[in-house]
HTML snippet that shows the backbone in 3Dmol.js (N, CA, C, O; Angstrom):
<script src="https://3Dmol.org/build/3Dmol-min.js"></script>
<div id="view" style="width:600px;height:400px;position:relative"></div>
<script>
const pdb = `
ATOM      1  N   MET A   1      16.989  -0.317  60.306  1.00  0.00           N
ATOM      2  CA  MET A   1      17.846   0.970  59.735  1.00  0.00           C
ATOM      3  C   MET A   1      18.525   1.542  60.314  1.00  0.00           C
ATOM      4  O   MET A   1      19.023   2.521  59.757  1.00  0.00           O
ATOM      5  N   SER A   2      18.938   1.216  61.855  1.00  0.00           N
ATOM      6  CA  SER A   2      20.094   1.878  62.462  1.00  0.00           C
ATOM      7  C   SER A   2      21.598   1.068  62.024  1.00  0.00           C
ATOM      8  O   SER A   2      22.713   1.570  62.162  1.00  0.00           O
ATOM      9  N   GLY A   3      21.401   0.141  61.648  1.00  0.00           N
ATOM     10  CA  GLY A   3      22.384  -0.719  61.107  1.00  0.00           C
ATOM     11  C   GLY A   3      22.989   0.103  59.906  1.00  0.00           C
ATOM     12  O   GLY A   3      24.167   0.449  59.827  1.00  0.00           O
ATOM     13  N   ASN A   4      21.896   0.388  58.887  1.00  0.00           N
ATOM     14  CA  ASN A   4      22.385   0.985  57.686  1.00  0.00           C
ATOM     15  C   ASN A   4      22.726   2.177  58.026  1.00  0.00           C
ATOM     16  O   ASN A   4      23.710   2.617  57.430  1.00  0.00           O
ATOM     17  N   PHE A   5      22.137   2.983  58.947  1.00  0.00           N
ATOM     18  CA  PHE A   5      22.398   4.270  59.313  1.00  0.00           C
ATOM     19  C   PHE A   5      23.728   4.455  59.766  1.00  0.00           C
ATOM     20  O   PHE A   5      24.424   5.374  59.333  1.00  0.00           O
ATOM     21  N   SER A   6      24.163   3.560  60.694  1.00  0.00           N
ATOM     22  CA  SER A   6      25.391   3.679  61.343  1.00  0.00           C
ATOM     23  C   SER A   6      26.718   3.443  60.230  1.00  0.00           C
ATOM     24  O   SER A   6      27.838   3.953  60.240  1.00  0.00           O
ATOM     25  N   GLU A   7      26.164   2.561  59.380  1.00  0.00           N
ATOM     26  CA  GLU A   7      27.229   2.238  58.155  1.00  0.00           C
ATOM     27  C   GLU A   7      27.381   3.443  57.238  1.00  0.00           C
ATOM     28  O   GLU A   7      28.522   3.656  56.828  1.00  0.00           O
ATOM     29  N   ILE A   8      26.563   4.134  56.914  1.00  0.00           N
ATOM     30  CA  ILE A   8      26.271   5.308  56.261  1.00  0.00           C
ATOM     31  C   ILE A   8      27.505   6.421  57.078  1.00  0.00           C
ATOM     32  O   ILE A   8      28.536   6.916  56.624  1.00  0.00           O
ATOM     33  N   VAL A   9      26.896   6.523  58.374  1.00  0.00           N
ATOM     34  CA  VAL A   9      27.685   7.620  58.872  1.00  0.00           C
ATOM     35  C   VAL A   9      29.069   7.334  58.986  1.00  0.00           C
ATOM     36  O   VAL A   9      29.881   8.236  59.193  1.00  0.00           O
ATOM     37  N   GLU A  10      29.461   5.913  58.841  1.00  0.00           N
ATOM     38  CA  GLU A  10      31.146   5.623  59.091  1.00  0.00           C
ATOM     39  C   GLU A  10      31.614   5.834  57.568  1.00  0.00           C
ATOM     40  O   GLU A  10      32.804   5.979  57.289  1.00  0.00           O
ATOM     41  N   GLU A  11      30.833   5.838  56.830  1.00  0.00           N
ATOM     42  CA  GLU A  11      31.299   5.757  55.246  1.00  0.00           C
ATOM     43  C   GLU A  11      31.577   7.270  55.191  1.00  0.00           C
ATOM     44  O   GLU A  11      32.682   7.674  54.829  1.00  0.00           O
ATOM     45  N   MET A  12      30.495   8.190  55.580  1.00  0.00           N
ATOM     46  CA  MET A  12      30.813   9.885  55.557  1.00  0.00           C
ATOM     47  C   MET A  12      32.198  10.333  56.243  1.00  0.00           C
ATOM     48  O   MET A  12      33.008  11.167  55.839  1.00  0.00           O
ATOM     49  N   LYS A  13      32.228   9.622  57.272  1.00  0.00           N
ATOM     50  CA  LYS A  13      33.468   9.946  57.987  1.00  0.00           C
ATOM     51  C   LYS A  13      34.685   9.890  57.109  1.00  0.00           C
ATOM     52  O   LYS A  13      35.543  10.771  57.158  1.00  0.00           O
ATOM     53  N   ALA A  14      34.759   8.847  56.299  1.00  0.00           N
ATOM     54  CA  ALA A  14      35.821   8.548  55.290  1.00  0.00           C
ATOM     55  C   ALA A  14      35.988   9.586  54.108  1.00  0.00           C
ATOM     56  O   ALA A  14      37.077   9.763  53.563  1.00  0.00           O
ATOM     57  N   LEU A  15      35.010  10.158  53.803  1.00  0.00           N
ATOM     58  CA  LEU A  15      34.958  11.238  52.708  1.00  0.00           C
ATOM     59  C   LEU A  15      36.075  12.251  52.933  1.00  0.00           C
ATOM     60  O   LEU A  15      36.520  12.706  53.987  1.00  0.00           O
ATOM     61  N   SER A  16      36.401  12.478  51.694  1.00  0.00           N
ATOM     62  CA  SER A  16      37.184  14.042  51.602  1.00  0.00           C
ATOM     63  C   SER A  16      36.218  15.251  51.920  1.00  0.00           C
ATOM     64  O   SER A  16      34.988  15.219  51.874  1.00  0.00           O
ATOM     65  N   SER A  17      36.950  16.226  52.222  1.00  0.00           N
ATOM     66  CA  SER A  17      36.346  17.644  52.829  1.00  0.00           C
ATOM     67  C   SER A  17      35.268  17.983  51.752  1.00  0.00           C
ATOM     68  O   SER A  17      34.097  18.271  51.997  1.00  0.00           O
ATOM     69  N   GLU A  18      35.885  17.899  50.446  1.00  0.00           N
ATOM     70  CA  GLU A  18      35.046  18.167  49.240  1.00  0.00           C
ATOM     71  C   GLU A  18      33.835  17.317  48.882  1.00  0.00           C
ATOM     72  O   GLU A  18      32.756  17.638  48.384  1.00  0.00           O
ATOM     73  N   GLU A  19      34.324  16.127  49.281  1.00  0.00           N
ATOM     74  CA  GLU A  19      32.848  15.113  49.305  1.00  0.00           C
ATOM     75  C   GLU A  19      32.016  15.379  50.272  1.00  0.00           C
ATOM     76  O   GLU A  19      30.821  15.441  49.985  1.00  0.00           O
ATOM     77  N   LYS A  20      32.448  15.602  51.657  1.00  0.00           N
ATOM     78  CA  LYS A  20      31.386  15.911  52.632  1.00  0.00           C
ATOM     79  C   LYS A  20      30.449  17.256  52.348  1.00  0.00           C
ATOM     80  O   LYS A  20      29.244  17.329  52.588  1.00  0.00           O
ATOM     81  N   GLN A  21      31.286  18.307  51.781  1.00  0.00           N
ATOM     82  CA  GLN A  21      30.723  19.509  51.547  1.00  0.00           C
ATOM     83  C   GLN A  21      29.378  19.322  50.320  1.00  0.00           C
ATOM     84  O   GLN A  21      28.304  19.919  50.389  1.00  0.00           O
ATOM     85  N   GLU A  22      29.747  18.424  49.322  1.00  0.00           N
ATOM     86  CA  GLU A  22      29.022  18.228  48.264  1.00  0.00           C
ATOM     87  C   GLU A  22      27.629  17.323  49.103  1.00  0.00           C
ATOM     88  O   GLU A  22      26.439  17.600  48.953  1.00  0.00           O
ATOM     89  N   LEU A  23      28.096  16.395  49.837  1.00  0.00           N
ATOM     90  CA  LEU A  23      26.957  15.935  50.426  1.00  0.00           C
ATOM     91  C   LEU A  23      25.948  16.617  51.099  1.00  0.00           C
ATOM     92  O   LEU A  23      24.747  16.521  50.846  1.00  0.00           O
ATOM     93  N   HIS A  24      26.592  17.490  52.188  1.00  0.00           N
ATOM     94  CA  HIS A  24      25.816  18.496  52.764  1.00  0.00           C
ATOM     95  C   HIS A  24      25.206  19.436  51.891  1.00  0.00           C
ATOM     96  O   HIS A  24      24.531  20.197  52.584  1.00  0.00           O
ATOM     97  N   HIS A  25      25.128  19.762  50.569  1.00  0.00           N
ATOM     98  CA  HIS A  25      24.623  20.635  49.696  1.00  0.00           C
ATOM     99  C   HIS A  25      23.610  19.844  49.385  1.00  0.00           C
ATOM    100  O   HIS A  25      22.445  20.240  49.427  1.00  0.00           O
ATOM    101  N   LEU A  26      24.013  18.427  48.980  1.00  0.00           N
ATOM    102  CA  LEU A  26      22.793  17.667  48.433  1.00  0.00           C
ATOM    103  C   LEU A  26      21.708  17.345  49.440  1.00  0.00           C
ATOM    104  O   LEU A  26      20.504  17.377  49.184  1.00  0.00           O
ATOM    105  N   LEU A  27      22.317  16.992  50.759  1.00  0.00           N
ATOM    106  CA  LEU A  27      21.167  16.918  51.789  1.00  0.00           C
ATOM    107  C   LEU A  27      20.142  18.193  51.980  1.00  0.00           C
ATOM    108  O   LEU A  27      18.958  18.155  52.313  1.00  0.00           O
ATOM    109  N   GLU A  28      20.874  19.213  51.701  1.00  0.00           N
ATOM    110  CA  GLU A  28      20.079  20.473  52.027  1.00  0.00           C
ATOM    111  C   GLU A  28      18.887  20.661  50.929  1.00  0.00           C
ATOM    112  O   GLU A  28      17.730  21.053  51.086  1.00  0.00           O
ATOM    113  N   LYS A  29      19.603  20.232  49.737  1.00  0.00           N
ATOM    114  CA  LYS A  29      18.687  20.243  48.576  1.00  0.00           C
ATOM    115  C   LYS A  29      17.397  19.480  48.604  1.00  0.00           C
ATOM    116  O   LYS A  29      16.281  19.899  48.296  1.00  0.00           O
ATOM    117  N   TYR A  30      17.821  18.011  49.124  1.00  0.00           N
ATOM    118  CA  TYR A  30      16.639  17.188  49.209  1.00  0.00           C
ATOM    119  C   TYR A  30      15.666  17.547  50.461  1.00  0.00           C
ATOM    120  O   TYR A  30      14.461  17.299  50.420  1.00  0.00           O
ATOM    121  N   LEU A  31      16.274  18.129  51.534  1.00  0.00           N
ATOM    122  CA  LEU A  31      15.254  18.590  52.657  1.00  0.00           C
ATOM    123  C   LEU A  31      14.471  19.642  52.285  1.00  0.00           C
ATOM    124  O   LEU A  31      13.324  19.612  52.730  1.00  0.00           O
ATOM    125  N   ILE A  32      14.817  20.700  51.489  1.00  0.00           N
ATOM    126  CA  ILE A  32      14.093  21.685  50.889  1.00  0.00           C
ATOM    127  C   ILE A  32      13.096  21.243  50.001  1.00  0.00           C
ATOM    128  O   ILE A  32      11.999  21.783  50.144  1.00  0.00           O
ATOM    129  N   GLU A  33      13.212  20.355  49.078  1.00  0.00           N
ATOM    130  CA  GLU A  33      12.472  19.903  48.221  1.00  0.00           C
ATOM    131  C   GLU A  33      11.239  18.757  48.897  1.00  0.00           C
ATOM    132  O   GLU A  33      10.147  18.595  48.352  1.00  0.00           O
ATOM    133  N   GLU A  34      11.656  18.048  50.137  1.00  0.00           N
ATOM    134  CA  GLU A  34      10.664  17.488  50.844  1.00  0.00           C
ATOM    135  C   GLU A  34       9.715  18.470  51.456  1.00  0.00           C
ATOM    136  O   GLU A  34       8.519  18.182  51.451  1.00  0.00           O
ATOM    137  N   ARG A  35      10.109  19.577  51.975  1.00  0.00           N
ATOM    138  CA  ARG A  35       9.550  20.589  52.675  1.00  0.00           C
ATOM    139  C   ARG A  35       8.746  21.175  51.653  1.00  0.00           C
ATOM    140  O   ARG A  35       7.580  21.431  51.955  1.00  0.00           O
ATOM    141  N   ARG A  36       9.076  21.393  50.697  1.00  0.00           N
ATOM    142  CA  ARG A  36       8.107  21.937  49.636  1.00  0.00           C
ATOM    143  C   ARG A  36       7.035  21.045  49.122  1.00  0.00           C
ATOM    144  O   ARG A  36       6.019  21.571  48.668  1.00  0.00           O
ATOM    145  N   ASP A  37       7.174  19.513  49.147  1.00  0.00           N
ATOM    146  CA  ASP A  37       6.262  18.521  48.782  1.00  0.00           C
ATOM    147  C   ASP A  37       5.265  18.769  50.173  1.00  0.00           C
ATOM    148  O   ASP A  37       4.042  18.832  50.047  1.00  0.00           O
ATOM    149  N   GLU A  38       5.762  18.867  51.153  1.00  0.00           N
ATOM    150  CA  GLU A  38       4.795  18.883  52.445  1.00  0.00           C
ATOM    151  C   GLU A  38       3.852  19.898  52.382  1.00  0.00           C
ATOM    152  O   GLU A  38       2.668  19.805  52.704  1.00  0.00           O
ATOM    153  N   ILE A  39       4.524  21.029  51.882  1.00  0.00           N
ATOM    154  CA  ILE A  39       3.684  22.218  51.741  1.00  0.00           C
ATOM    155  C   ILE A  39       2.555  22.326  50.702  1.00  0.00           C
ATOM    156  O   ILE A  39       1.478  22.918  50.767  1.00  0.00           O
ATOM    157  N   HIS A  40       3.139  21.542  49.669  1.00  0.00           N
ATOM    158  CA  HIS A  40       2.273  21.409  48.435  1.00  0.00           C
ATOM    159  C   HIS A  40       0.945  20.593  48.810  1.00  0.00           C
ATOM    160  O   HIS A  40      -0.204  20.982  48.600  1.00  0.00           O
ATOM    161  N   ASP A  41       1.348  19.323  49.436  1.00  0.00           N
ATOM    162  CA  ASP A  41       0.445  18.430  49.798  1.00  0.00           C
ATOM    163  C   ASP A  41      -0.840  18.989  51.050  1.00  0.00           C
ATOM    164  O   ASP A  41      -1.967  18.521  51.214  1.00  0.00           O
ATOM    165  N   SER A  42      -0.192  20.083  51.762  1.00  0.00           N
ATOM    166  CA  SER A  42      -0.991  20.736  52.700  1.00  0.00           C
ATOM    167  C   SER A  42      -2.043  21.548  52.211  1.00  0.00           C
ATOM    168  O   SER A  42      -3.183  21.590  52.674  1.00  0.00           O
ATOM    169  N   TYR A  43      -1.446  22.414  50.919  1.00  0.00           N
ATOM    170  CA  TYR A  43      -2.254  23.369  50.255  1.00  0.00           C
ATOM    171  C   TYR A  43      -3.282  22.415  49.751  1.00  0.00           C
ATOM    172  O   TYR A  43      -4.399  22.923  49.842  1.00  0.00           O
ATOM    173  N   ILE A  44      -3.302  21.164  49.233  1.00  0.00           N
ATOM    174  CA  ILE A  44      -4.128  20.409  48.115  1.00  0.00           C
ATOM    175  C   ILE A  44      -5.164  20.148  49.032  1.00  0.00           C
ATOM    176  O   ILE A  44      -6.326  20.435  48.745  1.00  0.00           O
ATOM    177  N   HIS A  45      -4.782  19.502  50.382  1.00  0.00           N
ATOM    178  CA  HIS A  45      -5.493  19.100  51.649  1.00  0.00           C
ATOM    179  C   HIS A  45      -6.588  20.108  51.899  1.00  0.00           C
ATOM    180  O   HIS A  45      -7.786  19.828  51.951  1.00  0.00           O
ATOM    181  N   SER A  46      -5.956  21.546  52.079  1.00  0.00           N
ATOM    182  CA  SER A  46      -6.666  22.492  52.524  1.00  0.00           C
ATOM    183  C   SER A  46      -7.685  23.048  51.317  1.00  0.00           C
ATOM    184  O   SER A  46      -8.689  23.669  51.665  1.00  0.00           O
ATOM    185  N   LEU A  47      -7.459  22.855  50.104  1.00  0.00           N
ATOM    186  CA  LEU A  47      -8.143  22.911  48.810  1.00  0.00           C
ATOM    187  C   LEU A  47      -9.488  22.234  49.108  1.00  0.00           C
ATOM    188  O   LEU A  47     -10.577  22.804  49.156  1.00  0.00           O
ATOM    189  N   THR A  48      -9.241  20.917  49.302  1.00  0.00           N
ATOM    190  CA  THR A  48     -10.169  20.046  49.254  1.00  0.00           C
ATOM    191  C   THR A  48     -11.225  20.307  50.221  1.00  0.00           C
ATOM    192  O   THR A  48     -12.445  20.280  50.060  1.00  0.00           O
ATOM    193  N   GLU A  49     -10.366  20.626  51.502  1.00  0.00           N
ATOM    194  CA  GLU A  49     -11.493  20.699  52.778  1.00  0.00           C
ATOM    195  C   GLU A  49     -12.147  22.096  52.299  1.00  0.00           C
ATOM    196  O   GLU A  49     -13.334  22.274  52.572  1.00  0.00           O
ATOM    197  N   LEU A  50     -11.490  23.025  51.650  1.00  0.00           N
ATOM    198  CA  LEU A  50     -12.542  24.323  51.068  1.00  0.00           C
ATOM    199  C   LEU A  50     -13.470  23.804  50.425  1.00  0.00           C
ATOM    200  O   LEU A  50     -14.598  23.915  50.905  1.00  0.00           O
ATOM    201  N   ASN A  51     -13.322  23.188  49.340  1.00  0.00           N
ATOM    202  CA  ASN A  51     -14.275  22.726  48.536  1.00  0.00           C
ATOM    203  C   ASN A  51     -15.365  22.018  49.065  1.00  0.00           C
ATOM    204  O   ASN A  51     -16.521  22.243  48.706  1.00  0.00           O
ATOM    205  N   GLU A  52     -14.998  21.009  50.061  1.00  0.00           N
ATOM    206  CA  GLU A  52     -16.064  20.251  50.792  1.00  0.00           C
ATOM    207  C   GLU A  52     -16.774  20.774  51.863  1.00  0.00           C
ATOM    208  O   GLU A  52     -17.598  20.172  52.551  1.00  0.00           O
ATOM    209  N   GLY A  53     -16.277  22.359  52.008  1.00  0.00           N
ATOM    210  CA  GLY A  53     -17.184  23.134  53.041  1.00  0.00           C
ATOM    211  C   GLY A  53     -16.768  22.655  54.565  1.00  0.00           C
ATOM    212  O   GLY A  53     -17.522  22.697  55.537  1.00  0.00           O
ATOM    213  N   LYS A  54     -15.622  22.263  54.560  1.00  0.00           N
ATOM    214  CA  LYS A  54     -15.224  21.620  56.085  1.00  0.00           C
ATOM    215  C   LYS A  54     -14.327  22.784  56.708  1.00  0.00           C
ATOM    216  O   LYS A  54     -14.029  22.544  57.878  1.00  0.00           O
ATOM    217  N   LEU A  55     -13.841  23.945  56.231  1.00  0.00           N
ATOM    218  CA  LEU A  55     -13.313  24.696  56.523  1.00  0.00           C
ATOM    219  C   LEU A  55     -14.168  25.927  57.311  1.00  0.00           C
ATOM    220  O   LEU A  55     -15.182  26.410  56.806  1.00  0.00           O
ATOM    221  N   GLU A  56     -13.660  26.342  58.532  1.00  0.00           N
ATOM    222  CA  GLU A  56     -14.512  27.499  59.004  1.00  0.00           C
ATOM    223  C   GLU A  56     -13.546  28.803  59.346  1.00  0.00           C
ATOM    224  O   GLU A  56     -12.431  28.706  59.859  1.00  0.00           O
ATOM    225  N   PHE A  57     -14.058  29.785  59.042  1.00  0.00           N
ATOM    226  CA  PHE A  57     -13.284  31.174  59.044  1.00  0.00           C
ATOM    227  C   PHE A  57     -14.032  32.116  60.178  1.00  0.00           C
ATOM    228  O   PHE A  57     -15.234  32.082  60.440  1.00  0.00           O
ATOM    229  N   SER A  58     -13.211  32.815  60.680  1.00  0.00           N
ATOM    230  CA  SER A  58     -13.558  33.920  61.618  1.00  0.00           C
ATOM    231  C   SER A  58     -12.735  34.717  61.838  1.00  0.00           C
ATOM    232  O   SER A  58     -11.579  34.415  61.542  1.00  0.00           O
ATOM    233  N   ASN A  59     -13.028  36.129  62.480  1.00  0.00           N
ATOM    234  CA  ASN A  59     -12.249  37.096  62.797  1.00  0.00           C
ATOM    235  C   ASN A  59     -12.119  37.395  64.194  1.00  0.00           C
ATOM    236  O   ASN A  59     -11.394  38.239  64.722  1.00  0.00           O
ATOM    237  N   ASP A  60     -12.872  36.636  64.687  1.00  0.00           N
ATOM    238  CA  ASP A  60     -13.437  36.585  66.385  1.00  0.00           C
ATOM    239  C   ASP A  60     -12.108  35.800  66.980  1.00  0.00           C
ATOM    240  O   ASP A  60     -12.031  34.571  66.962  1.00  0.00           O
ATOM    241  N   THR A  61     -11.135  36.605  67.477  1.00  0.00           N
ATOM    242  CA  THR A  61      -9.907  35.858  68.185  1.00  0.00           C
ATOM    243  C   THR A  61     -10.725  34.946  69.282  1.00  0.00           C
ATOM    244  O   THR A  61     -10.263  33.807  69.349  1.00  0.00           O
ATOM    245  N   ASP A  62     -11.618  35.147  69.983  1.00  0.00           N
ATOM    246  CA  ASP A  62     -12.048  34.233  71.106  1.00  0.00           C
ATOM    247  C   ASP A  62     -12.786  32.832  70.274  1.00  0.00           C
ATOM    248  O   ASP A  62     -12.800  31.730  70.822  1.00  0.00           O
ATOM    249  N   GLU A  63     -13.290  33.024  69.103  1.00  0.00           N
ATOM    250  CA  GLU A  63     -13.828  31.938  68.432  1.00  0.00           C
ATOM    251  C   GLU A  63     -12.920  30.987  67.713  1.00  0.00           C
ATOM    252  O   GLU A  63     -13.070  29.792  67.459  1.00  0.00           O
ATOM    253  N   LEU A  64     -11.863  31.882  67.426  1.00  0.00           N
ATOM    254  CA  LEU A  64     -10.586  31.195  66.936  1.00  0.00           C
ATOM    255  C   LEU A  64     -10.047  30.155  67.790  1.00  0.00           C
ATOM    256  O   LEU A  64      -9.863  28.974  67.494  1.00  0.00           O
ATOM    257  N   LYS A  65      -9.789  30.812  69.018  1.00  0.00           N
ATOM    258  CA  LYS A  65      -9.273  30.065  69.992  1.00  0.00           C
ATOM    259  C   LYS A  65     -10.126  28.912  70.353  1.00  0.00           C
ATOM    260  O   LYS A  65      -9.454  27.898  70.540  1.00  0.00           O
ATOM    261  N   GLY A  66     -11.605  28.729  70.533  1.00  0.00           N
ATOM    262  CA  GLY A  66     -12.238  27.949  70.502  1.00  0.00           C
ATOM    263  C   GLY A  66     -12.036  26.729  69.506  1.00  0.00           C
ATOM    264  O   GLY A  66     -11.833  25.593  69.935  1.00  0.00           O
ATOM    265  N   MET A  67     -12.102  27.032  68.133  1.00  0.00           N
ATOM    266  CA  MET A  67     -11.773  26.201  67.122  1.00  0.00           C
ATOM    267  C   MET A  67     -10.592  25.383  67.303  1.00  0.00           C
ATOM    268  O   MET A  67     -10.550  24.180  67.045  1.00  0.00           O
ATOM    269  N   LEU A  68      -9.539  26.145  67.801  1.00  0.00           N
ATOM    270  CA  LEU A  68      -8.263  25.374  67.960  1.00  0.00           C
ATOM    271  C   LEU A  68      -8.342  24.385  68.942  1.00  0.00           C
ATOM    272  O   LEU A  68      -7.840  23.263  68.878  1.00  0.00           O
ATOM    273  N   LEU A  69      -9.173  24.988  70.097  1.00  0.00           N
ATOM    274  CA  LEU A  69      -9.107  23.960  71.183  1.00  0.00           C
ATOM    275  C   LEU A  69      -9.932  22.588  70.919  1.00  0.00           C
ATOM    276  O   LEU A  69      -9.677  21.558  71.542  1.00  0.00           O
ATOM    277  N   ASN A  70     -10.974  22.681  69.906  1.00  0.00           N
ATOM    278  CA  ASN A  70     -11.772  21.624  69.645  1.00  0.00           C
ATOM    279  C   ASN A  70     -11.202  20.722  68.852  1.00  0.00           C
ATOM    280  O   ASN A  70     -11.720  19.606  68.817  1.00  0.00           O
ATOM    281  N   ASP A  71      -9.982  20.998  68.017  1.00  0.00           N
ATOM    282  CA  ASP A  71      -9.441  19.984  67.418  1.00  0.00           C
ATOM    283  C   ASP A  71      -8.465  19.084  67.745  1.00  0.00           C
ATOM    284  O   ASP A  71      -8.150  18.199  66.950  1.00  0.00           O
TER     285      ASP A  71
END
`;
const viewer = $3Dmol.createViewer("view");
viewer.addModel(pdb, "pdb");
viewer.setStyle({}, {cartoon: {color: "spectrum"}});
viewer.zoomTo();
viewer.render();
</script>
């Protein structure tokens, strides 16, 4: 991948300012979409764990700290 990546970087350098700005906009958009997908996957995973009774809840801070340390 590093060969491909360095080729892409070199090609980006040759782009016009307008093309670089458009590429920047597209990259931001793609990163946002990826993060949304990660959040959605985490949500689905949490729902599955909730339905399987694997989640533990507490309002006791010491107990919560213990739960975090045990994971």
